[in-house]
Gaussian input, Z-matrix of N, CA and C with variables (Angstrom, degrees):
# hf/3-21g

backbone

0 1
 N
 C     1     B1
 C     2     B2     1     A1
 N     3     B3     2     A2     1     D1
 C     4     B4     3     A3     2     D2
 C     5     B5     4     A4     3     D3
 N     6     B6     5     A5     4     D4
 C     7     B7     6     A6     5     D5
 C     8     B8     7     A7     6     D6
 N     9     B9     8     A8     7     D7
 C    10    B10     9     A9     8     D8
 C    11    B11    10    A10     9     D9
 N    12    B12    11    A11    10    D10
 C    13    B13    12    A12    11    D11
 C    14    B14    13    A13    12    D12
 N    15    B15    14    A14    13    D13
 C    16    B16    15    A15    14    D14
 C    17    B17    16    A16    15    D15
 N    18    B18    17    A17    16    D16
 C    19    B19    18    A18    17    D17
 C    20    B20    19    A19    18    D18
 N    21    B21    20    A20    19    D19
 C    22    B22    21    A21    20    D20
 C    23    B23    22    A22    21    D21
 N    24    B24    23    A23    22    D22
 C    25    B25    24    A24    23    D23
 C    26    B26    25    A25    24    D24
 N    27    B27    26    A26    25    D25
 C    28    B28    27    A27    26    D26
 C    29    B29    28    A28    27    D27
 N    30    B30    29    A29    28    D28
 C    31    B31    30    A30    29    D29
 C    32    B32    31    A31    30    D30
 N    33    B33    32    A32    31    D31
 C    34    B34    33    A33    32    D32
 C    35    B35    34    A34    33    D33
 N    36    B36    35    A35    34    D34
 C    37    B37    36    A36    35    D35
 C    38    B38    37    A37    36    D36
 N    39    B39    38    A38    37    D37
 C    40    B40    39    A39    38    D38
 C    41    B41    40    A40    39    D39
 N    42    B42    41    A41    40    D40
 C    43    B43    42    A42    41    D41
 C    44    B44    43    A43    42    D42
 N    45    B45    44    A44    43    D43
 C    46    B46    45    A45    44    D44
 C    47    B47    46    A46    45    D45
 N    48    B48    47    A47    46    D46
 C    49    B49    48    A48    47    D47
 C    50    B50    49    A49    48    D48
 N    51    B51    50    A50    49    D49
 C    52    B52    51    A51    50    D50
 C    53    B53    52    A52    51    D51
 N    54    B54    53    A53    52    D52
 C    55    B55    54    A54    53    D53
 C    56    B56    55    A55    54    D54
 N    57    B57    56    A56    55    D55
 C    58    B58    57    A57    56    D56
 C    59    B59    58    A58    57    D57
 N    60    B60    59    A59    58    D58
 C    61    B61    60    A60    59    D59
 C    62    B62    61    A61    60    D60
 N    63    B63    62    A62    61    D61
 C    64    B64    63    A63    62    D62
 C    65    B65    64    A64    63    D63
 N    66    B66    65    A65    64    D64
 C    67    B67    66    A66    65    D65
 C    68    B68    67    A67    66    D66
 N    69    B69    68    A68    67    D67
 C    70    B70    69    A69    68    D68
 C    71    B71    70    A70    69    D69
 N    72    B72    71    A71    70    D70
 C    73    B73    72    A72    71    D71
 C    74    B74    73    A73    72    D72
 N    75    B75    74    A74    73    D73
 C    76    B76    75    A75    74    D74
 C    77    B77    76    A76    75    D75
 N    78    B78    77    A77    76    D76
 C    79    B79    78    A78    77    D77
 C    80    B80    79    A79    78    D78
 N    81    B81    80    A80    79    D79
 C    82    B82    81    A81    80    D80
 C    83    B83    82    A82    81    D81
 N    84    B84    83    A83    82    D82
 C    85    B85    84    A84    83    D83
 C    86    B86    85    A85    84    D84
 N    87    B87    86    A86    85    D85
 C    88    B88    87    A87    86    D86
 C    89    B89    88    A88    87    D87
 N    90    B90    89    A89    88    D88
 C    91    B91    90    A90    89    D89
 C    92    B92    91    A91    90    D90

   B1=1.4658
   B2=1.5971
   B3=1.2521
   B4=1.5122
   B5=1.5498
   B6=1.2703
   B7=1.5337
   B8=1.5268
   B9=1.4181
   B10=1.4628
   B11=1.5049
   B12=1.3209
   B13=1.4692
   B14=1.5101
   B15=1.3899
   B16=1.3596
   B17=1.6119
   B18=1.4142
   B19=1.4607
   B20=1.4946
   B21=1.2933
   B22=1.5144
   B23=1.5274
   B24=1.2390
   B25=1.5429
   B26=1.4854
   B27=1.3293
   B28=1.4539
   B29=1.5081
   B30=1.2609
   B31=1.5110
   B32=1.5977
   B33=1.2498
   B34=1.4999
   B35=1.4953
   B36=1.3551
   B37=1.5291
   B38=1.5859
   B39=1.2875
   B40=1.5134
   B41=1.5626
   B42=1.3822
   B43=1.4947
   B44=1.5458
   B45=1.3296
   B46=1.4866
   B47=1.6285
   B48=1.2833
   B49=1.4518
   B50=1.5945
   B51=1.3637
   B52=1.4574
   B53=1.4050
   B54=1.3188
   B55=1.4695
   B56=1.5887
   B57=1.2373
   B58=1.4961
   B59=1.6164
   B60=1.3875
   B61=1.3964
   B62=1.5893
   B63=1.3622
   B64=1.4221
   B65=1.5559
   B66=1.3475
   B67=1.4408
   B68=1.5251
   B69=1.3432
   B70=1.4611
   B71=1.4856
   B72=1.3222
   B73=1.5564
   B74=1.5357
   B75=1.3080
   B76=1.4381
   B77=1.5672
   B78=1.3750
   B79=1.5091
   B80=1.6229
   B81=1.3704
   B82=1.5031
   B83=1.4631
   B84=1.3970
   B85=1.5170
   B86=1.5434
   B87=1.4213
   B88=1.4342
   B89=1.4165
   B90=1.4033
   B91=1.3916
   B92=1.5236
   A1=114.39
   A2=116.79
   A3=120.04
   A4=107.30
   A5=119.65
   A6=121.15
   A7=103.86
   A8=117.80
   A9=123.28
   A10=104.76
   A11=120.21
   A12=123.18
   A13=110.74
   A14=116.70
   A15=119.19
   A16=113.13
   A17=108.53
   A18=116.06
   A19=114.19
   A20=114.63
   A21=121.89
   A22=110.26
   A23=114.40
   A24=119.94
   A25=111.61
   A26=117.62
   A27=121.30
   A28=110.67
   A29=119.54
   A30=122.73
   A31=107.34
   A32=120.63
   A33=124.83
   A34=112.06
   A35=109.95
   A36=116.36
   A37=110.09
   A38=112.36
   A39=120.57
   A40=111.41
   A41=112.74
   A42=121.15
   A43=107.55
   A44=114.31
   A45=118.06
   A46=108.70
   A47=113.60
   A48=115.56
   A49=110.02
   A50=114.99
   A51=121.32
   A52=112.16
   A53=115.68
   A54=118.26
   A55=105.05
   A56=121.96
   A57=128.26
   A58=105.44
   A59=112.39
   A60=115.62
   A61=107.22
   A62=116.59
   A63=127.33
   A64=107.26
   A65=115.69
   A66=117.31
   A67=119.05
   A68=111.66
   A69=116.34
   A70=119.53
   A71=112.88
   A72=115.22
   A73=108.19
   A74=120.94
   A75=117.41
   A76=107.45
   A77=111.13
   A78=116.35
   A79=113.41
   A80=111.48
   A81=113.45
   A82=116.47
   A83=118.16
   A84=123.38
   A85=113.35
   A86=113.75
   A87=118.00
   A88=121.28
   A89=118.87
   A90=124.34
   A91=110.24
   D1=-42.70
   D2=-176.40
   D3=-65.28
   D4=-36.83
   D5=-175.11
   D6=-65.54
   D7=-49.26
   D8=-177.32
   D9=-55.12
   D10=-50.80
   D11=-172.84
   D12=-61.89
   D13=-40.70
   D14=178.75
   D15=-64.36
   D16=-40.76
   D17=174.38
   D18=-51.88
   D19=-52.75
   D20=-178.73
   D21=-62.60
   D22=-40.04
   D23=177.51
   D24=-61.19
   D25=-42.84
   D26=177.62
   D27=-69.82
   D28=-36.63
   D29=178.46
   D30=-67.44
   D31=-41.11
   D32=176.38
   D33=-59.30
   D34=-43.33
   D35=-176.75
   D36=-67.53
   D37=-40.96
   D38=179.76
   D39=-64.29
   D40=-40.67
   D41=179.37
   D42=-69.30
   D43=-44.91
   D44=-178.67
   D45=-62.27
   D46=-37.93
   D47=-176.45
   D48=-70.36
   D49=-36.60
   D50=172.70
   D51=-57.93
   D52=-50.45
   D53=-173.29
   D54=-64.87
   D55=-42.13
   D56=-175.27
   D57=-58.83
   D58=-41.30
   D59=-174.39
   D60=-69.70
   D61=-45.93
   D62=-178.53
   D63=-48.19
   D64=-52.45
   D65=-177.50
   D66=-92.38
   D67=13.63
   D68=170.46
   D69=73.29
   D70=31.82
   D71=-178.70
   D72=-85.36
   D73=-12.67
   D74=-177.60
   D75=-94.04
   D76=124.98
   D77=-173.51
   D78=-66.71
   D79=-19.32
   D80=-177.12
   D81=-63.37
   D82=-20.68
   D83=178.13
   D84=-66.51
   D85=-37.35
   D86=-175.83
   D87=34.20
   D88=71.00
   D89=-176.35
   D90=-92.49

């Protein structure tokens, strides 16, 4: 169970990061 939970947590973090990048919330892009 813990492995599956960690897997989903990692997936959500990756997706969240992708969404933040899409909408330009990360300062490092500096457009």
